[in-house]
C-alpha positions, 0 to 999 in steps of 0.5 A: 653935286657942288657944280656951280654951287656955293658952300660956306664953312663955319669955323672954316679955319679949324682942323676940319675946316682947313682939310675940308677946304683943300679936299673939296677944292680938289674933288669939285673943280666946278665949285662956284665959291667956297666961303670960310667963315670964322672969327680968327683974323690971323688964321684967315690971313694965313689961310688966304695967302695959301689960296690967293691963286684960287678965285673960288675961295672967299673969307668972311670974318664973323661969329656964329653968335652974331645972327646979323653977320650970318645973314650977310655971309649966307647971301647966295650960299647953297650949302653950309658945313657947320664946324664952328664950336667950343670943343675943349672939354675942360674949357667948357666945364670952366667957361659954361656960358661961353660954350652955350653961346657958341654951341647952342645959341650959334646953332639957333642963329645959323638955323634961323639965318639959313631958313630965311636965306633959302640955303638948300642943305646944312650938315652940322658936325657933332661928336661922340660926346653928344651921345649920353653926355657926361660933360657940358660940351657933350650936352651942348652938342646934343642940344645942337643936334636936336636943334638941327634935326628939328630945324627941318620942320621949320623948312616945311616939305620943300625948304632948307634941309638939316642933317648931322655927322657925328664922329670921334677923336680926329687922329693927330688934330690940334689939341688932341692926345697924340701931339700932346703925348709927343710934346710930353715925351720930350720931357720924359714923362707921359701923363695918363688920366685912366689906363682903362680909357678908350677912344674912337679914332678917325682921320679927317679924310674919313670925316670929310668923306662922310660929310660929302656922303651926307649931302648926297644922301640926306632927306633931312634930320639924319645923324650919320656915324662913320664906322671907325676903330677904337683904341686904348689910351695905353696903346696910344701912349705906346705907339707915340713913345714906347720907351717913355715913363707914364704916370696916372693922374686921374680923369679931368673934369667932365671926361668920360672913361669910354665914348659912345656914338649910338645909344640904346635909345637910338637903336630903334631908328638906327640903320647899318650900312657898309661903312657907316650907321644912320640914325633916322629922326623920330620926328619927321613931319617934313618927309616920310621915311620912304626912301631914306633906308635904301639898302640899310639894315635895322640894328638889333634891339638894344644895340649901342656903338661904344669905344669900349665894345667896338670890335674894330680896334686900331693896333699900336703898329697901325697908329705908329705907321700913321704917325710916321707917315704924317709927322709933318702934320701932327698937331697942325691939322 
């Protein structure tokens, strides 16, 4: 699929971007070029030192808020992975204008520039917080999802194609609960927002495999959701630091008790596969639904995919084993 092709990753120095770059370079040795597009010059400098031996890797300083810079970056690009986002929930609540500029305006800039530069396919990363959003971050990502889906209509029947991959909390990523709890445990007290809270859990490897699959499978406008386990916040704390005292402090601004990736309203167009779900677009004037479904099965009416009702649960032992096996990368990926 990527042989002699060029890929650009927005937000390429973030947790997802760094892992996507390393895995993609290994899996696709005939890749022509992989461009890391981000606004953090120090992270780019550090990352460029790691890939100085690989002529396929290029670095491009820029911000998705700057459409002109995107036009320059997208020259000669075949595929785009859109990972750039303002994503910390409390930060978005207190800085809503900045969140909107990146997550919504940035999405519009990328769509316009990709269409004009004849990019073949774009996969945008979404979040469980975009389904029935309760905070600004989730609301902006829902708007972004809608923009990318509608972008297919501007591409016509044979133009640029856009799809979305939606997943939950990445285990051990920077800013996530596991490294947060690990740091708190050193002080002898872990703070819990609500003991009933549940979250979806996914590894970066699984998220990236779903992105690769989306590029292969997409007709345009689909939302792909990986089947992943859920875990209660108290079990996460038990796995990270079993003998450390906990304190309940209440939910933070914009935080949800449980997360959802597929809502009731989506069930009419959601199909289930062995390892993932696929939500088909209700607006699809650029292509028929023929061939989109494949061996998928339409979910039951009223179906939803929530961390609270998810039957696939990650145990304390499973998470503890993952932490033991990945101590060197927790909080760094």
